[in-house]
SEKOLDO-87020 format. One record per residue (C-alpha): x, y, z; residue number from 1; chain. Coordinates in Angstrom, 2 decimals. Last residue first. Example, Ala and Ser with C-alpha at 12.3 -4.5 7.8 and 13.67 -1.06 7.14 Angstrom:
2
> X/Y/Z/i/ch
> 13.67/-1.06/7.14/2/A
> 12.30/-4.50/7.80/1/A
END
This chain:
308
> X/Y/Z/i/ch
> 111.16/96.96/62.33/308/A
> 107.48/97.59/61.56/307/A
> 106.63/98.30/65.20/306/A
> 109.25/101.07/65.30/305/A
> 107.65/102.85/62.35/304/A
> 104.25/102.86/64.08/303/A
> 105.78/104.22/67.29/302/A
> 107.60/106.86/65.24/301/A
> 104.25/108.09/63.88/300/A
> 102.66/108.19/67.33/299/A
> 105.60/110.20/68.64/298/A
> 108.32/108.45/70.64/297/A
> 109.14/109.48/74.20/296/A
> 107.33/106.46/75.62/295/A
> 105.67/105.60/78.91/294/A
> 104.33/102.58/80.77/293/A
> 102.79/102.46/84.25/292/A
> 101.73/99.02/85.40/291/A
> 99.17/98.51/88.15/290/A
> 98.55/96.58/91.33/289/A
> 95.66/95.13/93.29/288/A
> 96.35/92.07/95.44/287/A
> 93.63/89.78/96.82/286/A
> 94.02/87.09/94.14/285/A
> 95.64/88.87/91.18/284/A
> 94.30/92.23/90.03/283/A
> 95.97/94.34/87.35/282/A
> 95.44/97.93/86.23/281/A
> 97.23/99.25/83.15/280/A
> 98.30/102.90/83.13/279/A
> 99.60/104.18/79.78/278/A
> 101.63/107.32/79.09/277/A
> 102.34/108.80/75.64/276/A
> 104.64/111.57/74.42/275/A
> 106.79/111.70/77.56/274/A
> 108.40/115.14/77.76/273/A
> 110.32/115.25/81.02/272/A
> 107.77/117.44/82.81/271/A
> 104.82/115.35/81.64/270/A
> 106.51/112.19/82.86/269/A
> 107.31/113.86/86.20/268/A
> 103.72/114.99/86.72/267/A
> 102.38/111.52/85.85/266/A
> 104.86/109.90/88.24/265/A
> 103.84/112.13/91.15/264/A
> 100.17/111.49/90.34/263/A
> 100.79/107.72/90.44/262/A
> 102.39/107.51/93.89/261/A
> 99.06/107.21/95.72/260/A
> 98.38/103.98/93.82/259/A
> 101.10/102.20/95.76/258/A
> 102.30/99.01/94.08/257/A
> 103.52/100.41/90.77/256/A
> 104.97/97.90/88.29/255/A
> 107.30/99.54/85.84/254/A
> 107.49/100.45/82.17/253/A
> 109.63/102.01/79.44/252/A
> 108.43/101.80/75.84/251/A
> 110.24/102.32/72.51/250/A
> 113.84/102.00/73.68/249/A
> 117.22/103.18/72.46/248/A
> 116.16/106.58/71.13/247/A
> 114.60/107.65/74.44/246/A
> 117.67/106.52/76.37/245/A
> 118.60/109.81/78.05/244/A
> 114.98/110.50/79.00/243/A
> 114.86/107.11/80.75/242/A
> 117.17/108.37/83.49/241/A
> 114.61/110.82/84.89/240/A
> 111.79/108.28/84.72/239/A
> 113.89/105.59/86.43/238/A
> 114.86/107.98/89.21/237/A
> 111.16/108.68/89.84/236/A
> 110.54/104.93/89.72/235/A
> 113.09/104.36/92.48/234/A
> 111.98/107.37/94.53/233/A
> 108.33/106.32/94.73/232/A
> 109.25/102.63/94.96/231/A
> 110.91/103.24/98.32/230/A
> 112.74/106.43/99.28/229/A
> 115.94/104.54/100.01/228/A
> 115.40/101.17/98.38/227/A
> 114.18/97.94/100.01/226/A
> 112.65/94.81/98.49/225/A
> 115.19/93.20/96.16/224/A
> 118.25/94.79/97.79/223/A
> 117.13/93.58/101.24/222/A
> 116.59/89.96/100.21/221/A
> 113.20/88.54/99.34/220/A
> 110.95/85.83/100.81/219/A
> 107.55/85.38/99.12/218/A
> 105.89/84.43/102.38/217/A
> 107.94/86.95/104.32/216/A
> 107.71/85.63/107.89/215/A
> 105.37/87.66/110.02/214/A
> 105.47/89.39/113.39/213/A
> 102.81/90.89/115.64/212/A
> 99.83/89.07/114.16/211/A
> 96.15/89.86/113.58/210/A
> 94.28/87.04/111.84/209/A
> 92.14/87.28/108.71/208/A
> 94.31/84.55/107.19/207/A
> 95.36/85.82/103.76/206/A
> 94.68/89.53/104.28/205/A
> 96.31/89.44/107.72/204/A
> 99.33/87.63/106.19/203/A
> 99.71/90.38/103.59/202/A
> 99.43/93.14/106.21/201/A
> 102.12/91.43/108.28/200/A
> 104.38/91.31/105.22/199/A
> 103.85/94.98/104.45/198/A
> 104.63/95.94/108.03/197/A
> 107.86/93.92/107.87/196/A
> 108.86/95.65/104.61/195/A
> 108.15/99.09/106.11/194/A
> 110.39/98.28/109.08/193/A
> 113.14/97.11/106.72/192/A
> 113.05/100.52/105.05/191/A
> 111.79/102.42/101.99/190/A
> 109.77/99.51/100.63/189/A
> 108.60/98.66/97.13/188/A
> 111.85/97.63/95.46/187/A
> 110.95/97.80/91.77/186/A
> 109.42/95.02/89.63/185/A
> 110.71/96.31/86.31/184/A
> 110.07/96.01/82.60/183/A
> 111.80/97.70/79.66/182/A
> 110.35/97.61/76.16/181/A
> 111.16/97.43/72.48/180/A
> 114.92/97.42/72.60/179/A
> 117.67/98.88/70.44/178/A
> 121.21/98.96/71.80/177/A
> 123.84/100.96/69.89/176/A
> 124.80/103.30/72.73/175/A
> 124.75/100.57/75.34/174/A
> 122.01/100.22/77.94/173/A
> 123.36/98.78/81.22/172/A
> 125.88/101.31/82.56/171/A
> 123.18/103.97/82.74/170/A
> 119.75/102.34/82.77/169/A
> 119.19/102.07/86.53/168/A
> 121.89/103.91/88.43/167/A
> 122.20/104.43/92.18/166/A
> 123.31/100.84/92.80/165/A
> 126.32/101.39/90.51/164/A
> 127.96/98.26/89.12/163/A
> 124.88/97.01/87.26/162/A
> 125.81/93.56/85.94/161/A
> 124.52/92.60/82.49/160/A
> 123.05/89.24/81.43/159/A
> 122.03/88.62/77.80/158/A
> 119.12/86.15/77.73/157/A
> 117.71/84.12/74.81/156/A
> 120.76/82.01/73.93/155/A
> 119.28/78.94/75.72/154/A
> 115.89/79.51/77.36/153/A
> 114.11/76.48/75.83/152/A
> 117.06/74.25/76.77/151/A
> 116.55/74.82/80.53/150/A
> 119.70/74.32/82.62/149/A
> 121.65/77.18/81.01/148/A
> 118.85/79.64/81.78/147/A
> 118.48/78.53/85.41/146/A
> 122.25/78.64/85.91/145/A
> 122.36/82.17/84.48/144/A
> 119.68/83.21/86.99/143/A
> 121.85/81.90/89.84/142/A
> 124.93/83.74/88.56/141/A
> 122.91/86.93/88.12/140/A
> 121.54/86.66/91.65/139/A
> 125.05/86.11/92.99/138/A
> 126.35/89.17/91.13/137/A
> 123.78/91.46/92.76/136/A
> 123.07/94.83/91.14/135/A
> 120.92/93.24/88.43/134/A
> 120.38/93.46/84.69/133/A
> 118.73/91.18/82.12/132/A
> 118.69/91.85/78.38/131/A
> 116.02/89.59/76.97/130/A
> 114.87/88.12/73.67/129/A
> 111.18/87.34/73.35/128/A
> 109.90/83.89/72.35/127/A
> 106.31/84.92/73.13/126/A
> 105.00/82.72/75.96/125/A
> 108.04/80.70/77.02/124/A
> 110.57/83.45/76.26/123/A
> 108.63/86.14/78.12/122/A
> 107.76/83.82/81.00/121/A
> 111.28/82.56/81.67/120/A
> 112.77/85.99/80.91/119/A
> 110.40/87.51/83.50/118/A
> 111.10/84.93/86.20/117/A
> 114.90/84.82/86.37/116/A
> 114.48/83.59/89.97/115/A
> 117.77/85.09/91.20/114/A
> 116.64/88.63/90.53/113/A
> 116.16/90.16/87.08/112/A
> 116.47/93.68/88.43/111/A
> 115.63/95.77/85.35/110/A
> 114.43/93.39/82.65/109/A
> 115.20/94.81/79.20/108/A
> 112.98/93.35/76.47/107/A
> 113.85/92.66/72.84/106/A
> 110.97/91.64/70.59/105/A
> 111.63/90.08/67.17/104/A
> 108.12/88.79/66.68/103/A
> 104.49/89.23/67.71/102/A
> 103.64/92.89/67.40/101/A
> 101.21/95.06/69.34/100/A
> 103.73/96.40/71.83/99/A
> 101.01/97.22/74.37/98/A
> 99.40/93.80/74.06/97/A
> 102.77/92.10/74.65/96/A
> 103.21/94.40/77.65/95/A
> 99.89/93.20/79.02/94/A
> 100.91/89.56/78.59/93/A
> 104.29/90.05/80.29/92/A
> 102.76/91.81/83.31/91/A
> 100.06/89.13/83.53/90/A
> 102.73/86.42/83.69/89/A
> 104.26/88.09/86.75/88/A
> 100.88/88.07/88.46/87/A
> 100.19/84.41/87.68/86/A
> 103.73/83.28/88.68/85/A
> 103.98/84.71/92.20/84/A
> 107.69/85.63/92.51/83/A
> 109.99/84.09/95.13/82/A
> 112.34/86.81/96.35/81/A
> 115.72/85.50/97.44/80/A
> 116.50/84.12/100.90/79/A
> 115.29/80.66/99.86/78/A
> 118.26/80.46/97.50/77/A
> 117.56/79.65/93.81/76/A
> 116.48/76.59/91.82/75/A
> 114.18/76.43/88.84/74/A
> 115.09/73.47/86.65/73/A
> 112.42/71.63/84.65/72/A
> 110.65/74.63/83.12/71/A
> 107.97/73.21/80.81/70/A
> 105.79/76.31/80.98/69/A
> 102.47/75.06/82.40/68/A
> 103.49/72.04/84.52/67/A
> 107.08/72.97/85.37/66/A
> 106.51/76.66/85.94/65/A
> 103.39/75.95/88.01/64/A
> 105.25/73.36/90.10/63/A
> 108.01/75.83/90.96/62/A
> 105.33/78.36/91.88/61/A
> 103.67/75.89/94.25/60/A
> 106.97/74.77/95.76/59/A
> 107.91/78.40/96.46/58/A
> 104.57/79.15/98.09/57/A
> 104.72/76.01/100.26/56/A
> 108.24/76.86/101.44/55/A
> 107.29/80.49/102.19/54/A
> 104.28/79.43/104.36/53/A
> 101.62/82.15/104.57/52/A
> 100.03/80.85/101.36/51/A
> 99.11/77.59/103.09/50/A
> 97.99/75.45/100.18/49/A
> 94.55/74.69/98.77/48/A
> 91.96/71.90/98.74/47/A
> 88.39/73.15/98.98/46/A
> 86.12/72.16/101.88/45/A
> 84.81/75.69/102.28/44/A
> 86.73/76.14/105.53/43/A
> 90.01/75.24/103.79/42/A
> 91.45/71.80/103.06/41/A
> 95.24/71.51/103.15/40/A
> 98.09/70.94/100.71/39/A
> 101.59/71.46/102.09/38/A
> 102.58/67.77/102.24/37/A
> 101.63/67.29/98.59/36/A
> 104.03/69.94/97.24/35/A
> 107.02/67.58/97.56/34/A
> 105.46/65.42/94.80/33/A
> 106.42/68.00/92.11/32/A
> 105.25/67.10/88.60/31/A
> 102.38/64.93/89.89/30/A
> 101.73/67.33/92.74/29/A
> 100.97/70.05/90.20/28/A
> 98.55/67.81/88.28/27/A
> 96.72/66.93/91.51/26/A
> 96.72/70.58/92.58/25/A
> 94.94/71.77/89.45/24/A
> 95.06/75.43/90.44/23/A
> 91.81/77.32/89.84/22/A
> 91.52/78.45/86.22/21/A
> 92.98/81.73/85.01/20/A
> 96.44/80.26/85.48/19/A
> 97.58/80.04/81.85/18/A
> 97.12/83.80/81.43/17/A
> 95.90/84.57/77.91/16/A
> 92.71/86.32/79.05/15/A
> 94.67/88.44/81.59/14/A
> 93.71/87.68/85.19/13/A
> 90.69/89.28/86.83/12/A
> 88.39/86.39/85.86/11/A
> 90.08/83.88/88.16/10/A
> 87.91/81.04/86.87/9/A
> 86.66/78.17/89.02/8/A
> 83.73/80.18/90.31/7/A
> 82.48/80.59/86.75/6/A
> 82.30/76.84/86.29/5/A
> 80.17/76.48/89.44/4/A
> 77.82/79.22/88.27/3/A
> 77.37/77.41/84.96/2/A
> 76.67/74.10/86.67/1/A
END
């Protein structure tokens, strides 16, 4: 019995993650009946969904937000990136641990996307306040609709449009802004070809089958997934820009998909005078990722900031 209980727990997820247990598909179908048609039985005789199917994945995540977070309205175009809820929730939980305080948190989400996922999770779990930026006006409009349609999110998100695609913090952070942390799920790929390769690799991991072409199971438009130079250049630019906003923000952070990029980031952070750098490893399902967080504040200033 004990071994059976252990197998039901996704032990790699953060202890406070609501999805540490195996998905309760019956409960999820109850809040979203459309999910039922995408449930199948795998080789082990366990009910699951087809994670290679973008529609099934989106319905699953929509159901998770409804059942566990009380989000009734979560609607955005199928062409936009559909975020996996457990992994995104882990990012928020680990950043809450890093900040070490429970109230009056302001978080800047770089690239909110149409799904508005980080504000949803940050507000639902910790009642954080958000500044949310994006380079796409349609994504901002869609995210605004999600916020306005869910009473729990009302007045918790300040949306800001980034006019210059080559800038990250400039044009978003105002001179008098004070925030505790920035978060970002950066564009991982340097080209459309790289994105297609990544999707095929994901499907191979899920099915064990070799394929020549794959549909993106988490969708995603070009601006959400592709940046010249990939995540390596995007995060490098973020590090360089963050120096100019050291007094506006306590911690800066980003997801890092490719572990080989870490040494480049560490060298840059040392060069630009980061006082403290944290690397937090995360594992969700068959995906390994990590968060890199840095601050320009001394240990003493960090303590003072926490008291504010």
